[in-house]
C-alpha positions as CSV (number, residue, x, y, z in Angstrom):
1,M,117.1,81.1,117.2
2,A,115.1,78.4,117.9
3,E,113.3,77.0,115.1
4,K,109.4,78.0,114.2
5,K,106.7,75.3,115.0
6,Y,103.5,75.0,112.7
7,Q,99.8,74.9,114.2
8,V,98.3,71.5,111.8
9,F,94.3,71.5,111.6
10,I,93.1,67.7,111.4
11,S,89.6,67.3,109.7
12,S,87.8,64.3,108.7
13,T,84.6,62.3,110.2
14,Y,85.3,62.0,113.6
15,S,83.7,58.0,114.5
16,D,84.7,56.2,111.8
17,L,88.3,58.3,111.6
18,I,89.4,57.8,115.2
19,E,92.6,55.2,114.9
20,E,93.4,56.9,111.8
21,R,93.7,60.8,113.9
22,R,95.6,59.2,116.3
23,K,98.3,58.3,114.2
24,I,98.5,61.6,112.1
25,L,99.0,63.7,115.7
26,N,101.6,61.6,116.5
27,I,103.2,62.0,113.0
28,L,103.1,65.4,113.6
29,L,104.2,66.0,116.7
30,M,107.6,63.8,115.7
31,A,107.3,67.0,112.5
32,D,107.5,69.1,115.5
33,C,103.9,70.5,114.6
34,I,101.4,71.5,116.8
35,P,98.7,69.2,116.0
36,S,95.3,71.2,116.5
37,G,92.3,68.9,115.4
38,M,88.6,69.6,117.4
39,E,89.0,66.3,119.4
40,A,85.4,65.3,121.2
41,F,83.9,68.5,119.9
42,V,82.7,68.0,116.3
43,A,80.9,70.8,114.9
44,T,76.6,69.9,114.7
45,D,75.5,73.7,114.3
46,D,76.7,77.1,113.4
47,E,77.5,78.0,116.4
48,Q,80.1,74.9,117.5
49,F,81.5,75.7,113.7
50,E,81.7,79.7,114.4
51,V,84.6,78.4,117.4
52,I,86.3,75.8,114.7
53,K,86.4,78.5,112.5
54,R,88.6,80.6,114.9
55,V,90.9,77.9,115.6
56,I,91.5,77.2,111.7
57,D,92.1,80.7,111.0
58,L,95.4,80.5,113.9
59,C,96.7,77.2,111.5
60,D,99.9,77.5,109.5
61,Y,98.0,74.0,107.5
62,Y,95.1,72.0,107.1
63,I,94.8,68.4,106.8
64,L,91.9,66.5,105.6
65,I,91.3,63.2,105.8
66,I,88.4,61.4,103.4
67,G,87.3,57.8,104.3
68,K,83.8,56.6,103.6
69,R,81.5,58.7,105.2
70,Y,80.2,62.5,104.7
71,G,79.5,63.0,108.0
72,S,76.7,65.5,109.7
73,V,75.4,67.8,107.4
74,N,74.1,71.1,108.5
75,P,70.3,71.6,107.3
76,K,71.1,74.9,106.4
77,T,74.0,74.7,103.6
78,G,72.8,70.7,102.6
79,F,76.9,70.1,103.1
80,S,78.9,68.5,105.5
81,Y,80.3,70.4,108.5
82,T,83.5,68.5,107.6
83,E,83.6,70.0,103.6
84,M,82.7,73.2,105.6
85,E,85.5,73.3,107.0
86,Y,87.6,72.6,104.3
87,E,86.1,75.3,102.0
88,Y,86.5,77.2,104.7
89,A,90.3,76.7,105.0
90,R,90.8,77.3,100.9
91,E,88.5,80.8,101.3
92,K,91.5,82.2,104.1
93,G,94.5,80.9,102.2
94,I,95.4,78.1,104.8
95,P,97.6,75.0,102.4
96,V,95.3,72.3,102.5
97,L,96.7,68.8,102.8
98,V,94.1,66.2,101.3
99,F,94.5,62.1,101.7
100,A,91.5,60.3,100.1
101,I,91.3,56.9,101.4
102,D,91.2,54.5,97.7
103,D,87.6,52.9,96.6
104,S,88.4,50.0,96.9
105,A,89.8,49.6,100.5
106,V,87.3,47.4,102.4
107,L,86.2,48.8,105.4
108,P,83.8,47.6,107.9
109,E,80.0,47.9,107.6
110,E,79.7,50.9,110.5
111,K,82.2,52.7,108.7
112,V,80.5,53.3,105.4
113,D,78.0,55.7,104.4
114,Q,74.4,53.4,103.3
115,D,72.3,56.1,102.5
116,T,72.5,57.2,99.2
117,G,72.2,61.1,99.2
118,K,75.6,61.0,101.4
119,I,77.7,58.6,98.9
120,E,76.7,61.3,96.1
121,K,77.7,63.9,98.0
122,L,80.6,62.3,100.1
123,G,81.7,60.8,95.5
124,L,81.4,64.6,94.9
125,F,83.6,66.4,98.0
126,R,86.0,63.7,97.6
127,E,86.6,64.5,93.3
128,K,86.7,68.2,94.4
129,A,89.4,67.5,97.2
130,L,91.5,65.4,94.9
131,T,92.2,68.3,92.7
132,N,94.3,69.9,95.6
133,R,98.1,70.1,94.4
134,L,98.5,68.2,97.2
135,A,96.6,65.2,97.4
136,S,97.3,61.6,97.5
137,I,95.1,58.5,98.0
138,W,95.4,55.7,100.6
139,K,94.4,52.5,101.3
140,T,96.0,51.6,104.4
141,N,96.9,53.3,107.8
142,D,101.1,52.5,107.4
143,E,100.1,54.5,103.9
144,L,98.5,57.1,105.1
145,T,101.1,57.8,108.2
146,G,103.6,57.6,105.8
147,Q,102.5,59.8,103.1
148,L,101.6,61.9,105.4
149,A,104.6,62.4,106.8
150,I,106.3,63.3,103.6
151,A,103.6,65.8,102.9
152,I,103.6,68.0,105.4
153,M,108.0,67.8,106.1
154,R,107.7,68.7,101.6
155,A,104.5,71.3,102.7
156,K,106.9,73.3,105.6
157,S,109.8,73.5,102.5
158,E,107.7,74.6,99.7
159,I,105.4,76.7,100.9
160,S,105.6,79.6,104.0
161,R,103.7,80.2,106.4
162,P,103.6,82.5,109.4
163,G,104.2,79.8,112.2
164,W,104.9,79.8,115.9
165,Q,107.9,81.1,118.3
166,R,108.6,81.3,122.1
167,A,108.8,84.9,122.5
168,V,111.9,83.9,124.5
169,D,113.9,83.1,121.7
170,Y,113.9,86.3,119.7
171,D,116.6,88.6,119.9
172,E,116.0,91.6,122.2
173,A,118.6,93.8,121.5
174,S,117.7,92.8,117.5
175,L,113.6,93.8,118.5
176,R,114.7,97.1,120.1
177,R,116.8,98.3,116.8
178,E,114.0,96.8,114.3
179,V,111.7,99.0,116.9
180,M,113.5,102.1,116.5
181,D,114.2,101.8,112.6
182,L,110.7,101.3,112.3
183,Q,109.8,104.7,114.8
184,T,112.7,106.8,112.9
185,Q,111.3,105.1,109.2
186,K,107.7,106.9,110.6
187,N,108.6,110.2,111.7
188,D,110.5,110.6,108.6
189,L,107.2,110.0,106.2
190,E,105.4,111.7,108.9
191,S,107.7,114.6,107.8
192,K,107.4,114.2,104.3
193,L,104.0,113.6,104.4
194,L,103.6,117.1,106.5
195,N,105.8,118.9,103.8
196,A,103.9,117.7,100.9
197,N,100.8,119.7,103.0
198,N,102.6,122.4,103.6
199,V,103.1,122.5,99.7
200,I,100.0,122.2,99.0
201,A,98.4,124.4,100.5
202,S,100.8,127.1,99.6
203,L,99.6,126.8,95.8
204,T,96.6,128.4,96.9
205,T,98.5,131.2,98.7
206,Q,97.6,134.7,96.9
207,N,99.8,135.8,94.5
208,N,100.6,139.0,96.4
209,V,102.4,137.7,99.2
210,A,105.8,139.4,99.4
211,F,108.7,138.1,98.9
212,D,111.6,139.2,96.8
213,D,113.0,142.7,96.8
214,C,111.2,142.9,100.3
215,E,112.4,145.0,102.7
216,I,112.4,144.4,106.0
217,R,113.2,146.8,109.0
218,I,113.7,145.8,112.4
219,D,113.4,147.6,115.8
220,Y,116.1,146.0,118.5
221,Y,117.4,147.1,121.8
222,Y,120.8,146.5,123.8
223,Y,121.9,147.6,127.1
224,D,124.8,150.1,127.4
225,R,126.3,150.5,131.1
226,N,122.8,150.1,132.3
227,F,120.7,152.3,129.4
228,M,118.9,151.0,126.6
229,Q,119.4,151.8,123.9
230,N,117.4,151.8,120.6
231,R,118.1,150.9,117.3
232,S,117.1,149.7,114.0
233,K,118.6,147.8,110.8
234,S,117.1,147.2,107.2
235,T,117.1,144.1,105.4
236,T,115.1,141.6,102.7
237,L,112.9,138.7,103.1
238,P,115.6,137.3,100.8
239,Q,118.4,137.5,103.1
240,I,116.2,136.0,106.5
241,F,115.3,133.1,104.4
242,S,118.6,132.8,103.3
243,V,120.4,132.9,107.1
244,I,117.6,130.8,108.4
245,A,117.2,128.2,105.3
246,T,121.1,127.6,106.0
247,E,120.7,126.5,109.7
248,M,118.1,124.3,108.1
249,M,120.4,122.1,106.4
250,D,118.2,118.9,106.6
251,V,117.3,119.7,110.3
252,L,114.6,120.8,112.1
253,I,115.4,124.2,114.6
254,T,113.3,125.8,117.0
255,E,112.6,129.8,117.1
256,S,115.5,130.0,119.5
257,G,117.4,128.9,116.9
258,I,116.3,130.9,114.1
259,S,116.4,133.8,116.7
260,T,120.2,133.0,116.8
261,A,121.1,132.4,113.1
262,I,120.0,136.1,112.3
263,K,121.4,138.2,115.5
264,N,124.6,136.6,114.0
265,Q,124.5,136.3,110.7
266,I,122.4,139.8,110.1
267,F,123.4,141.7,113.1
268,K,126.9,140.2,113.3
269,G,126.6,139.9,117.2
270,S,124.1,138.0,119.4
271,D,123.9,140.7,122.8
272,F,121.0,141.7,121.8
273,Y,116.4,142.0,121.6
274,F,114.3,142.1,119.0
275,T,111.5,145.3,120.0
276,D,108.8,143.5,118.0
277,H,108.9,139.9,120.3
278,Q,106.8,139.0,117.9
279,F,108.8,139.6,115.1
280,L,110.4,136.0,114.6
281,K,106.3,134.6,114.4
282,R,105.7,136.8,111.4
283,I,108.0,136.3,109.8
284,M,108.2,133.1,110.1
285,N,104.5,132.7,108.9
286,Q,105.0,135.1,105.8
287,F,107.6,132.1,105.0
288,K,105.0,129.5,105.6
289,A,102.6,130.9,103.7
290,L,104.9,131.4,101.0
291,G,105.6,127.5,101.0
292,L,108.9,127.8,101.7
293,V,109.0,126.3,105.6
294,Y,106.6,124.4,107.9
295,S,105.6,123.4,111.4
296,T,105.8,120.4,113.6
297,W,105.1,120.5,116.7
298,S,107.1,117.9,119.5
299,N,105.0,116.4,122.6
300,E,108.5,114.7,123.5
301,K,110.2,118.6,123.9
302,S,107.3,120.7,124.2
303,T,108.6,122.2,121.5
304,L,107.9,123.3,117.8
305,F,110.2,122.8,115.1
306,W,110.4,124.4,111.4
307,G,111.9,123.0,108.5
308,L,111.8,123.6,105.0
309,T,109.6,122.5,102.3
310,I,110.6,120.7,98.9
311,K,110.6,124.8,97.4
312,G,112.1,126.1,100.4
313,Q,115.7,123.7,99.9
314,K,115.0,124.8,95.9
315,V,115.1,127.9,97.1
316,R,117.8,128.6,99.5
317,D,119.9,126.2,96.7
318,D,119.6,128.7,94.3
319,M,120.3,131.4,96.7
320,I,123.4,130.1,98.4
321,L,124.9,127.3,95.7
322,I,128.5,128.6,93.6
323,R,128.0,127.9,89.7
324,N,130.1,127.0,87.2
325,K,130.5,130.1,84.6
326,G,128.5,130.6,82.1
327,K,126.0,127.7,82.8
328,G,123.2,129.8,84.8
C-alpha cells in the first residue's frame, strides 16, 4: 500500500520572501508532501481570506516563515493577514512549524518594514510564534531549508495527521469487509436500542396484564378425508412463551416460524390451521406488552421479525435452565 502524502500550507509575507518560498516548496516536494502556499493569491480582504481558510482546513501541517516585514493589515482586526492565517491554523489544531529570521540578519531595505507601528506588531507576532514547540531561527536560505527538511520529517513521525492517499491504493477487499463489519455492528446496535426501548415501554404497562397461570384455548381445524374437523386445545401463556422463546435462541424469527414452533411443540403436529387468523398477533402483542418480546421490520425482506428483550431472555432462562438441586 502506498504511503500517505501530507498537504502543507506555506504562510509568509510574499514579495520579500519569494526566493525562500520557492526553496521551501522544493524541499516539501522532495519530502513527499503537497505544498499549498497561496502563490500569487495574497489575502487583501475578508472574502479572499475566507478562501485561504478553506485551503488551510485541508492541510495536515502549517509552515510559517517570518522575515522582517509584517505584511498587509486587515483594517477590521488590526492584524496582518499572515498573523490571521497563523491564528486560524492554531485554532483548527493544525500543527505549526515556525521559522523566524535572525534579528541580526542584514536584508535589503525593501525587505524590511520602515513603519514603526508595523515593526512593533511584527515583534509581538514573532515573540508569540516562537513559543511553538517546533520553532527555529534562521539566518541564511541554506539554514532555512536545512532546518525545514528536518522539522517536516520530525513532524510527520511525531504528530499523526490524516494525510492523503489515492483511492486505488486501498485494498478493495479489506474495505468491503470493513463496510460489512460496520453494517453488522450498526444492525446490532439498532437491535439493542429497540430492545431497550421496548423494555422501557414495558415498565409503564399496566400491572394487570395476564401471564402466569393464564389459560388459553386455541381453536383450530384440519381436514380428514376432505371434511373439515374443528377442535380446540388448552394451554397457558407461559407454555406458549417457553416454546417461542426457546425458538428465539439469539435469533429473530417471523410469525410463520412462531406458528410452526407452537404447532410442533404444543400440538405435536403441523397439519392444521388456527381458526382465529389473528390469534398469533394477539399472543405476540400480549408478550410485547409484558416487555418479553420486541418486533422489528425488515425493509430488505419486507417482513416483520420478533426477538426477545433482555427481560424475555431472563424469563426464558428461568423456565428452561436445569438447576443444581438445593441451589434455587
